[in-house]
Backbone as CSV, one residue per row, in Angstrom:
resi,resn,N_x,N_y,N_z,CA_x,CA_y,CA_z,C_x,C_y,C_z
1,MET,-10.063,22.958,0.050,-10.545,21.716,0.651,-9.425,21.085,1.474
2,PRO,-9.726,20.604,2.674,-8.679,20.030,3.525,-8.197,18.684,3.000
3,VAL,-7.021,18.282,3.440,-6.498,16.959,3.121,-7.384,15.920,3.783
4,GLU,-7.964,15.031,2.977,-8.842,13.987,3.506,-8.108,12.660,3.554
5,LEU,-8.444,11.856,4.551,-7.726,10.623,4.823,-8.688,9.497,5.159
6,ILE,-8.216,8.284,4.979,-8.817,7.109,5.599,-7.876,6.682,6.719
7,LEU,-8.401,6.581,7.919,-7.608,6.130,9.054,-7.968,4.672,9.328
8,PRO,-6.998,3.783,9.305,-7.294,2.356,9.488,-8.064,2.068,10.774
9,ASP,-9.073,1.237,10.646,-9.834,0.757,11.793,-9.285,-0.623,12.135
10,TRP,-8.272,-0.636,12.981,-7.632,-1.894,13.350,-7.080,-1.763,14.762
11,PRO,-6.819,-2.862,15.424,-6.410,-2.807,16.835,-4.911,-2.575,17.012
12,ALA,-4.383,-1.566,16.345,-2.961,-1.263,16.480,-2.667,-0.748,17.886
13,PRO,-1.492,-1.061,18.411,-1.154,-0.602,19.763,-0.900,0.897,19.802
14,SER,-0.927,1.458,21.002,-0.626,2.879,21.146,0.803,3.126,20.671
15,GLY,0.992,4.237,20.037,2.299,4.552,19.484,2.440,4.215,18.021
16,VAL,1.515,3.405,17.482,1.512,3.086,16.053,0.428,3.916,15.375
17,HIS,0.813,4.636,14.338,-0.099,5.532,13.625,-0.079,5.195,12.138
18,ALA,-1.228,5.311,11.490,-1.322,4.960,10.074,-2.393,5.798,9.401
19,ALA,-2.251,5.970,8.092,-3.224,6.752,7.323,-3.100,6.414,5.854
20,PHE,-4.182,6.672,5.137,-4.215,6.514,3.681,-4.792,7.792,3.094
21,THR,-4.104,8.387,2.129,-4.566,9.649,1.555,-5.614,9.415,0.467
22,LEU,-6.543,10.348,0.370,-7.461,10.407,-0.755,-6.924,11.430,-1.762
23,ARG,-7.667,11.685,-2.825,-7.145,12.580,-3.851,-7.490,14.047,-3.600
24,THR,-8.187,14.338,-2.510,-8.632,15.693,-2.229,-7.703,16.406,-1.251
25,GLY,-7.625,17.737,-1.408,-6.880,18.558,-0.468,-5.550,19.060,-0.947
26,GLY,-5.205,18.804,-2.215,-3.928,19.265,-2.754,-4.091,20.346,-3.786
27,ILE,-2.993,20.650,-4.502,-3.019,21.750,-5.470,-2.680,21.307,-6.889
28,SER,-2.476,20.018,-7.123,-2.109,19.566,-8.466,-3.259,19.781,-9.445
29,ALA,-2.891,20.113,-10.687,-3.868,20.311,-11.750,-4.213,18.976,-12.402
30,PRO,-5.366,18.905,-13.104,-5.721,17.676,-13.811,-4.605,17.255,-14.782
31,PRO,-4.373,15.966,-14.956,-5.145,14.830,-14.421,-4.650,14.340,-13.059
32,PHE,-3.835,15.166,-12.389,-3.250,14.758,-11.109,-4.002,15.353,-9.914
33,ASP,-5.154,15.933,-10.194,-5.902,16.652,-9.159,-6.427,15.706,-8.082
34,ALA,-6.213,16.081,-6.810,-5.509,17.296,-6.440,-4.331,16.951,-5.518
35,LEU,-4.495,15.911,-4.697,-3.441,15.583,-3.732,-2.565,14.446,-4.271
36,ASN,-1.898,14.709,-5.378,-0.930,13.736,-5.886,0.366,13.850,-5.095
37,VAL,0.849,12.721,-4.568,2.087,12.737,-3.786,3.262,12.127,-4.540
38,ALA,3.069,11.753,-5.803,4.118,11.078,-6.571,4.895,12.060,-7.428
39,SER,6.204,11.925,-7.413,7.068,12.805,-8.204,7.437,12.204,-9.558
40,HIS,6.978,10.978,-9.851,7.425,10.276,-11.059,6.352,10.179,-12.142
41,VAL,5.196,10.843,-11.958,4.086,10.638,-12.892,3.921,11.776,-13.896
42,GLY,4.767,12.792,-13.818,4.683,13.915,-14.745,4.027,15.150,-14.190
43,ASP,3.681,15.143,-12.934,3.082,16.300,-12.274,4.152,17.367,-12.024
44,ASP,3.701,18.612,-11.860,4.606,19.704,-11.524,5.274,19.421,-10.186
45,ILE,6.602,19.478,-10.157,7.341,19.071,-8.967,7.052,19.985,-7.778
46,ASP,6.776,21.270,-8.045,6.440,22.186,-6.949,5.079,21.845,-6.345
47,ALA,4.156,21.402,-7.185,2.847,20.989,-6.678,2.975,19.745,-5.807
48,VAL,3.800,18.813,-6.246,4.018,17.594,-5.456,4.630,17.956,-4.103
49,ALA,5.607,18.850,-4.118,6.252,19.261,-2.866,5.244,19.904,-1.919
50,GLU,4.355,20.736,-2.446,3.343,21.369,-1.604,2.361,20.325,-1.067
51,ASN,1.969,19.370,-1.921,1.058,18.328,-1.468,1.677,17.503,-0.335
52,ARG,2.944,17.175,-0.489,3.620,16.411,0.563,3.738,17.237,1.841
53,SER,3.967,18.532,1.686,4.042,19.401,2.853,2.697,19.450,3.575
54,ARG,1.607,19.555,2.822,0.275,19.563,3.431,-0.007,18.242,4.157
55,LEU,0.454,17.145,3.577,0.256,15.852,4.212,1.036,15.764,5.522
56,ARG,2.288,16.218,5.508,3.078,16.207,6.743,2.396,17.016,7.838
57,GLU,1.877,18.190,7.459,1.222,19.045,8.442,-0.078,18.423,8.945
58,ARG,-0.851,17.859,8.026,-2.141,17.267,8.415,-1.951,16.124,9.399
59,LEU,-0.913,15.312,9.192,-0.685,14.153,10.049,0.303,14.428,11.176
60,GLN,0.882,15.633,11.172,1.903,15.957,12.172,2.989,14.878,12.201
61,LEU,3.495,14.576,11.012,4.491,13.510,10.879,5.782,13.884,11.587
62,PRO,6.442,12.906,12.178,7.683,13.187,12.897,8.876,13.401,11.981
63,SER,8.755,13.031,10.701,9.849,13.204,9.745,9.295,13.082,8.333
64,GLU,10.112,13.402,7.347,9.716,13.215,5.954,9.559,11.717,5.694
65,PRO,8.451,11.303,5.097,8.309,9.882,4.765,9.444,9.397,3.866
66,ALA,9.765,8.125,3.970,10.818,7.521,3.151,10.204,7.087,1.821
67,TRP,10.055,8.064,0.910,9.456,7.788,-0.396,10.334,6.795,-1.148
68,LEU,9.726,5.746,-1.679,10.449,4.686,-2.366,10.393,4.872,-3.873
69,GLU,11.388,4.335,-4.552,11.324,4.171,-6.001,10.802,2.760,-6.242
70,GLN,9.510,2.646,-6.511,8.840,1.352,-6.575,8.975,0.726,-7.960
71,THR,9.145,-0.591,-7.996,9.391,-1.302,-9.253,8.473,-2.490,-9.458
72,HIS,7.433,-2.653,-8.632,6.565,-3.836,-8.656,7.357,-5.093,-8.340
73,GLY,8.362,-4.931,-7.495,9.182,-6.049,-7.076,8.901,-6.455,-5.644
74,CYS,9.897,-7.078,-5.017,9.706,-7.631,-3.673,10.761,-7.157,-2.687
75,ARG,11.596,-6.208,-3.091,12.648,-5.769,-2.179,12.059,-4.916,-1.060
76,VAL,12.569,-5.103,0.154,12.120,-4.374,1.332,13.255,-3.482,1.825
77,ALA,12.991,-2.204,1.998,13.977,-1.275,2.554,13.860,-1.259,4.071
78,ASP,14.965,-1.516,4.750,15.013,-1.402,6.207,15.454,0.023,6.530
79,LEU,14.528,0.829,6.982,14.808,2.252,7.187,15.742,2.504,8.362
80,ASP,15.983,1.491,9.173,16.927,1.639,10.280,18.370,1.477,9.812
81,ILE,18.539,0.968,8.588,19.868,0.707,8.037,20.152,1.563,6.819
82,GLU,19.186,1.641,5.911,19.399,2.332,4.633,19.256,3.836,4.805
83,THR,20.125,4.545,4.131,20.120,6.009,4.226,19.869,6.669,2.873
84,ASP,19.589,5.883,1.821,19.312,6.459,0.507,18.100,7.379,0.589
85,LEU,18.160,8.469,-0.146,17.029,9.392,-0.160,15.822,8.783,-0.857
86,LEU,16.053,7.887,-1.830,14.970,7.273,-2.583,15.286,5.788,-2.747
87,PRO,15.038,4.986,-1.709,15.375,3.560,-1.788,14.631,2.864,-2.920
88,LEU,15.338,1.979,-3.629,14.735,1.174,-4.685,14.097,-0.045,-4.019
89,ALA,12.800,0.008,-3.792,12.112,-1.040,-3.039,10.611,-0.875,-3.200
90,ASP,9.880,-1.935,-2.853,8.416,-1.892,-2.878,7.805,-2.105,-1.506
91,ALA,8.642,-2.042,-0.478,8.158,-2.118,0.894,9.227,-1.515,1.790
92,ALA,8.804,-1.146,2.992,9.739,-0.580,3.964,9.316,-0.994,5.355
93,VAL,10.310,-1.161,6.237,10.047,-1.485,7.634,10.929,-0.621,8.523
94,THR,10.511,-0.467,9.751,11.334,0.210,10.753,10.960,-0.304,12.132
95,ARG,11.944,-0.274,13.016,11.715,-0.586,14.422,12.016,0.638,15.292
96,SER,12.109,1.788,14.645,12.476,3.024,15.340,11.336,4.034,15.283
97,ALA,11.069,4.685,16.399,10.086,5.764,16.425,10.613,6.931,15.595
98,GLY,9.701,7.587,14.877,10.067,8.780,14.132,10.340,8.569,12.666
99,ARG,10.501,7.323,12.220,10.702,7.042,10.799,9.369,6.644,10.182
100,VAL,9.073,7.184,8.999,7.761,6.999,8.382,7.877,6.115,7.150
101,CYS,7.239,4.940,7.192,7.158,4.052,6.031,5.995,4.504,5.151
102,VAL,6.210,4.470,3.837,5.150,4.888,2.923,5.259,4.126,1.616
103,VAL,4.111,3.806,1.023,4.050,3.293,-0.345,3.012,4.097,-1.109
104,GLN,3.206,4.199,-2.427,2.314,4.952,-3.299,1.532,3.986,-4.180
105,VAL,0.243,4.265,-4.356,-0.615,3.352,-5.114,-1.651,4.122,-5.924
106,ALA,-2.159,3.440,-6.965,-3.307,3.942,-7.721,-3.969,2.755,-8.394
107,ASP,-4.360,1.778,-7.624,-5.020,0.512,-7.957,-4.337,-0.658,-7.264
108,CYS,-2.996,-0.639,-7.179,-2.302,-1.697,-6.455,-2.693,-1.649,-4.982
109,LEU,-2.505,-2.761,-4.308,-2.946,-2.900,-2.927,-1.860,-2.457,-1.947
110,PRO,-2.148,-1.464,-1.092,-1.226,-1.130,-0.008,-1.543,-1.979,1.223
111,VAL,-0.508,-2.558,1.803,-0.678,-3.375,3.002,0.193,-2.794,4.106
112,LEU,-0.441,-2.421,5.210,0.269,-1.916,6.376,0.345,-3.021,7.421
113,LEU,1.504,-3.107,8.081,1.764,-4.165,9.044,2.353,-3.573,10.310
114,CYS,2.038,-4.176,11.439,2.684,-3.762,12.679,2.765,-4.927,13.641
115,ALA,3.776,-4.882,14.491,3.870,-5.852,15.576,2.828,-5.511,16.633
116,ALA,2.207,-6.524,17.195,1.152,-6.297,18.175,1.655,-5.588,19.418
117,ASP,2.963,-5.691,19.690,3.524,-4.992,20.856,4.065,-3.614,20.508
118,GLY,3.850,-3.185,19.249,4.243,-1.837,18.849,5.722,-1.627,18.656
119,THR,6.489,-2.697,18.395,7.939,-2.561,18.263,8.421,-2.482,16.823
120,ALA,7.531,-2.700,15.844,7.947,-2.664,14.440,6.730,-2.372,13.575
121,VAL,6.972,-1.661,12.468,5.915,-1.384,11.499,6.480,-1.528,10.092
122,GLY,5.575,-1.714,9.127,5.995,-1.812,7.741,4.870,-1.490,6.786
123,ALA,5.235,-1.185,5.550,4.271,-0.899,4.492,4.730,-1.594,3.224
124,ALA,3.793,-2.223,2.506,4.118,-2.945,1.280,3.219,-2.505,0.137
125,HIS,3.812,-2.398,-1.041,3.115,-2.084,-2.288,2.868,-3.414,-2.995
126,ALA,1.610,-3.858,-3.002,1.292,-5.212,-3.446,0.316,-5.201,-4.612
127,GLY,0.830,-4.920,-5.804,0.070,-5.198,-7.008,0.148,-6.690,-7.281
128,TRP,-0.385,-7.126,-8.406,-0.388,-8.579,-8.624,1.023,-9.135,-8.756
129,ARG,1.927,-8.377,-9.374,3.299,-8.877,-9.521,3.978,-9.028,-8.162
130,GLY,3.814,-8.028,-7.318,4.405,-8.100,-5.996,3.807,-9.211,-5.148
131,LEU,2.491,-9.340,-5.203,1.839,-10.405,-4.453,2.335,-11.775,-4.902
132,ALA,2.362,-11.987,-6.222,2.798,-13.277,-6.742,4.268,-13.528,-6.440
133,GLY,5.058,-12.467,-6.435,6.497,-12.606,-6.225,6.902,-12.757,-4.776
134,GLY,6.003,-12.414,-3.831,6.309,-12.603,-2.427,6.631,-11.347,-1.648
135,VAL,6.128,-10.188,-2.071,6.452,-8.962,-1.341,5.903,-8.982,0.083
136,LEU,4.756,-9.595,0.300,4.227,-9.646,1.657,5.071,-10.562,2.542
137,GLU,5.471,-11.691,2.010,6.323,-12.597,2.760,7.648,-11.924,3.121
138,SER,8.221,-11.203,2.162,9.484,-10.511,2.417,9.333,-9.431,3.478
139,THR,8.215,-8.721,3.450,7.997,-7.652,4.430,7.787,-8.216,5.820
140,VAL,7.034,-9.281,5.921,6.817,-9.898,7.232,8.137,-10.411,7.801
141,ARG,8.969,-11.013,6.975,10.277,-11.475,7.456,11.106,-10.302,7.973
142,ALA,11.044,-9.191,7.236,11.853,-8.031,7.606,11.402,-7.395,8.915
143,LEU,10.158,-7.628,9.314,9.678,-7.086,10.589,10.367,-7.741,11.784
144,ARG,10.858,-8.971,11.586,11.505,-9.732,12.662,10.564,-9.924,13.853
145,THR,9.310,-10.194,13.512,8.265,-10.422,14.501,7.573,-11.729,14.166
146,PRO,7.299,-12.594,15.141,6.555,-13.815,14.832,5.240,-13.488,14.125
147,PRO,4.940,-14.138,13.007,3.726,-13.806,12.257,2.453,-13.815,13.090
148,ALA,2.381,-14.676,14.080,1.184,-14.715,14.929,1.000,-13.422,15.715
149,ASP,2.069,-12.641,15.816,2.021,-11.379,16.555,1.974,-10.165,15.633
150,VAL,1.655,-10.378,14.354,1.607,-9.294,13.374,0.154,-8.943,13.057
151,LEU,-0.143,-7.656,12.990,-1.437,-7.148,12.539,-1.281,-6.610,11.122
152,ALA,-2.325,-6.774,10.311,-2.286,-6.297,8.926,-3.536,-5.493,8.600
153,TRP,-3.342,-4.476,7.769,-4.468,-3.672,7.274,-4.331,-3.537,5.768
154,LEU,-5.409,-3.853,5.054,-5.444,-3.766,3.594,-6.125,-2.466,3.188
155,GLY,-5.395,-1.616,2.497,-5.933,-0.331,2.076,-6.651,-0.406,0.738
156,PRO,-7.144,0.737,0.236,-7.904,0.762,-1.009,-7.112,0.283,-2.226
157,ALA,-7.768,-0.560,-3.026,-7.194,-1.103,-4.259,-8.319,-1.319,-5.256
158,ILE,-7.951,-1.687,-6.458,-8.959,-1.977,-7.465,-9.725,-3.235,-7.071
159,GLY,-11.046,-3.204,-7.250,-11.878,-4.334,-6.887,-11.903,-5.405,-7.961
160,GLN,-12.304,-6.597,-7.570,-12.286,-7.735,-8.482,-13.132,-7.499,-9.731
161,ARG,-14.269,-6.872,-9.585,-15.161,-6.683,-10.731,-14.534,-5.826,-11.811
162,ARG,-13.594,-4.946,-11.423,-12.959,-4.034,-12.374,-11.557,-4.466,-12.798
163,PHE,-11.035,-5.541,-12.185,-9.643,-5.904,-12.437,-9.582,-7.154,-13.307
164,GLU,-9.718,-6.942,-14.618,-9.620,-8.034,-15.578,-8.159,-8.265,-15.926
165,VAL,-7.735,-9.523,-15.890,-6.342,-9.877,-16.163,-6.295,-11.057,-17.131
166,GLY,-5.077,-11.360,-17.594,-4.893,-12.444,-18.534,-4.446,-13.735,-17.879
167,GLU,-4.186,-14.716,-18.717,-3.767,-16.029,-18.248,-2.449,-15.971,-17.490
168,ASP,-1.589,-14.983,-17.828,-0.295,-14.884,-17.139,-0.475,-14.625,-15.646
169,VAL,-1.451,-13.792,-15.301,-1.703,-13.499,-13.894,-2.291,-14.729,-13.200
170,HIS,-3.256,-15.350,-13.842,-3.848,-16.559,-13.279,-2.765,-17.605,-13.006
171,ALA,-1.878,-17.813,-13.967,-0.832,-18.823,-13.826,0.184,-18.442,-12.763
172,ALA,0.475,-17.140,-12.625,1.472,-16.702,-11.648,1.076,-17.099,-10.235
173,PHE,-0.214,-17.123,-9.956,-0.679,-17.488,-8.620,-0.975,-18.982,-8.496
174,THR,-1.693,-19.530,-9.451,-2.149,-20.913,-9.309,-1.043,-21.932,-9.534
175,SER,0.030,-21.542,-10.206,1.131,-22.492,-10.430,1.841,-22.836,-9.126
176,VAL,1.808,-21.925,-8.167,2.454,-22.188,-6.871,1.434,-22.448,-5.769
177,ASP,0.182,-22.070,-5.986,-0.877,-22.267,-5.003,-2.185,-22.511,-5.744
178,PRO,-2.490,-23.760,-6.075,-3.720,-24.047,-6.821,-4.972,-23.481,-6.162
179,GLY,-4.965,-23.361,-4.835,-6.126,-22.831,-4.137,-6.394,-21.368,-4.417
180,ALA,-5.399,-20.654,-4.968,-5.592,-19.239,-5.302,-6.621,-19.044,-6.403
181,ALA,-7.000,-20.120,-7.069,-7.999,-20.026,-8.144,-9.325,-19.475,-7.648
182,VAL,-9.600,-19.608,-6.352,-10.867,-19.086,-5.829,-10.918,-17.567,-5.907
183,ALA,-9.764,-16.915,-6.030,-9.699,-15.459,-6.059,-9.510,-14.905,-7.473
184,ILE,-9.452,-15.777,-8.479,-9.248,-15.343,-9.868,-10.265,-16.100,-10.720
185,VAL,-11.383,-15.446,-10.984,-12.540,-16.102,-11.580,-12.616,-15.796,-13.071
186,GLN,-12.826,-16.817,-13.861,-12.917,-16.619,-15.314,-14.211,-15.901,-15.676
187,ASN,-14.112,-14.977,-16.646,-15.293,-14.241,-17.091,-15.786,-14.757,-18.443
188,ALA,-16.819,-14.126,-18.965,-17.437,-14.600,-20.203,-16.533,-14.432,-21.410
189,ARG,-15.502,-13.615,-21.311,-14.578,-13.396,-22.421,-13.389,-14.351,-22.383
190,GLY,-13.379,-15.235,-21.418,-12.276,-16.171,-21.300,-11.072,-15.593,-20.595
191,ARG,-11.225,-14.396,-20.024,-10.168,-13.802,-19.221,-10.519,-13.977,-17.745
192,TRP,-9.883,-13.214,-16.867,-10.000,-13.493,-15.447,-10.231,-12.221,-14.647
193,GLN,-11.053,-12.322,-13.610,-11.296,-11.214,-12.684,-10.537,-11.523,-11.386
194,CYS,-9.584,-10.657,-11.082,-8.621,-10.922,-10.016,-8.981,-10.149,-8.744
195,ASP,-9.022,-10.842,-7.613,-9.358,-10.255,-6.318,-8.071,-10.093,-5.509
196,LEU,-7.488,-8.899,-5.557,-6.246,-8.649,-4.828,-6.425,-8.821,-3.326
197,TYR,-7.556,-8.394,-2.811,-7.802,-8.515,-1.370,-7.774,-9.987,-0.941
198,ALA,-8.474,-10.832,-1.674,-8.519,-12.247,-1.316,-7.148,-12.898,-1.439
199,LEU,-6.400,-12.532,-2.465,-5.068,-13.089,-2.638,-4.141,-12.670,-1.505
200,ALA,-4.249,-11.404,-1.097,-3.408,-10.925,0.002,-3.787,-11.615,1.310
201,ARG,-5.066,-11.748,1.570,-5.497,-12.434,2.790,-4.993,-13.880,2.797
202,ARG,-5.034,-14.502,1.631,-4.565,-15.886,1.538,-3.069,-15.969,1.835
203,ARG,-2.302,-15.057,1.279,-0.858,-15.044,1.516,-0.544,-14.784,2.988
204,LEU,-1.215,-13.824,3.568,-0.963,-13.498,4.968,-1.363,-14.655,5.890
205,ALA,-2.502,-15.262,5.613,-2.954,-16.380,6.442,-1.987,-17.547,6.357
206,SER,-1.411,-17.768,5.175,-0.467,-18.874,5.020,0.795,-18.665,5.847
207,LEU,1.084,-17.398,6.180,2.231,-17.087,7.027,1.919,-17.248,8.507
208,GLY,0.639,-17.337,8.840,0.236,-17.427,10.230,-0.325,-16.133,10.784
209,ILE,-0.642,-15.183,9.902,-1.229,-13.911,10.323,-2.746,-14.028,10.239
210,SER,-3.424,-13.879,11.356,-4.877,-14.040,11.395,-5.616,-12.730,11.621
211,ARG,-4.927,-11.738,12.168,-5.581,-10.451,12.455,-5.392,-9.518,11.265
212,ILE,-6.346,-9.584,10.337,-6.278,-8.844,9.073,-7.525,-7.984,8.958
213,GLN,-7.337,-6.681,8.833,-8.445,-5.738,8.736,-8.391,-5.025,7.374
214,GLY,-9.456,-4.278,7.085,-9.485,-3.468,5.871,-10.016,-4.230,4.672
215,GLY,-9.800,-3.650,3.489,-10.311,-4.235,2.264,-11.718,-3.757,1.955
216,GLY,-12.178,-4.077,0.743,-13.560,-3.784,0.381,-13.774,-2.550,-0.466
217,TRP,-12.742,-1.714,-0.659,-12.888,-0.550,-1.532,-12.650,-0.955,-2.996
218,CYS,-12.969,-0.039,-3.899,-12.570,-0.195,-5.299,-12.133,1.156,-5.821
219,THR,-10.852,1.308,-6.044,-10.319,2.591,-6.504,-10.846,2.968,-7.883
220,TYR,-11.060,1.981,-8.737,-11.565,2.236,-10.090,-12.973,2.834,-10.042
221,SER,-13.786,2.347,-9.136,-15.213,2.686,-9.121,-15.552,3.953,-8.359
222,ASP,-14.556,4.606,-7.766,-14.824,5.784,-6.935,-13.885,6.928,-7.337
223,PRO,-14.115,7.550,-8.505,-13.204,8.585,-8.992,-13.183,9.845,-8.146
224,ALA,-14.202,10.080,-7.351,-14.213,11.277,-6.510,-13.170,11.183,-5.400
225,ARG,-12.873,9.985,-4.947,-11.946,9.824,-3.824,-10.597,9.245,-4.206
226,PHE,-10.557,8.418,-5.266,-9.348,7.653,-5.530,-8.782,7.890,-6.930
227,PHE,-7.473,7.927,-7.028,-6.808,7.794,-8.321,-6.902,6.328,-8.754
228,SER,-6.937,6.108,-10.077,-6.955,4.752,-10.615,-6.209,4.735,-11.940
229,TYR,-5.104,4.033,-11.975,-4.328,3.929,-13.214,-5.093,3.128,-14.260
230,ARG,-5.764,2.079,-13.844,-6.528,1.264,-14.791,-7.661,2.073,-15.411
231,ARG,-8.262,2.954,-14.659,-9.381,3.768,-15.159,-8.908,4.933,-16.015
232,ASP,-7.864,5.651,-15.556,-7.495,6.927,-16.151,-6.167,6.930,-16.903
233,GLY,-5.314,5.947,-16.652,-3.997,5.976,-17.277,-3.100,6.993,-16.592
234,ARG,-3.039,8.175,-17.119,-2.211,9.242,-16.528,-2.946,9.824,-15.326
235,CYS,-2.377,9.658,-14.154,-3.065,10.106,-12.943,-2.068,10.214,-11.800
236,GLY,-2.541,10.706,-10.659,-1.708,10.839,-9.481,-1.613,9.543,-8.701
237,ARG,-0.994,9.639,-7.542,-0.847,8.484,-6.656,-1.272,8.875,-5.238
238,MET,-1.814,7.903,-4.535,-2.176,8.060,-3.135,-1.083,7.423,-2.285
239,ALA,-1.111,7.687,-1.003,-0.071,7.177,-0.112,-0.683,6.438,1.065
240,ALA,-0.051,5.322,1.426,-0.362,4.604,2.664,0.859,4.733,3.566
241,LEU,0.653,5.276,4.760,1.766,5.591,5.649,1.575,4.905,7.003
242,ILE,2.706,4.546,7.623,2.684,4.000,8.971,3.967,4.387,9.677
243,TRP,3.851,4.729,10.965,5.018,5.159,11.734,4.736,4.946,13.214
244,MET,5.784,5.074,14.004,5.667,4.930,15.452,6.116,6.204,16.133
245,THR,5.466,6.510,17.245,5.918,7.559,18.135,6.228,6.922,19.485
246,PRO,7.097,7.534,20.278,7.431,6.927,21.580,6.191,6.787,22.441
247,ARG,6.060,5.637,23.080,4.924,5.408,23.967,5.264,5.898,25.371
248,ALA,4.260,6.457,26.036,4.482,6.981,27.382,4.787,5.852,28.361
């Protein structure tokens, strides 16, 4: 089966390319079947290497993606400066053609960003901790682009109906933004259903970003296409990638 992708439907300028991987088209065995791109989840390292190779070939990537060591934090790796093989960060930016920003997810929200003039791109790993901590704000700052000139795309994440959280998550958002309560609705058990898409849109809009595309998937509810840590526990990871090529 070929490597299958979601290609963002957004008004990115020429020279900016982006993609999101599905779980099909790789060689990993269950429970990582099949296109697991993560080396930290317990999958066979040779299978991961082959999956990454297939992804590079499918997308004709200009270089090896800058795979991050993600910590659910807010640090942003500037790929034009950092040379670590595995940067400790939850987002990456570049202003150079040929460098590939990537984040890995399996329920957390991937957010891809680009300057409207095609001079900078970035990718952020935005689970609830990252969103509450400011990973999107940090990534937008690192782009060095006026927020009004930034485009955003929200990739597949767990949907609100499947993402039950506790009071700690509710408080993490509403303590600094009472209006965030509209995106975290109490259920019959006295817990909360959290809408990552709505929270991300709210954060981006507060920065002055109005051109926001994507959203609407649920990784938990679609096991044929998506890995989901909340659903399966031990599982693979998908990738959201963005890069630039020289414009003619």
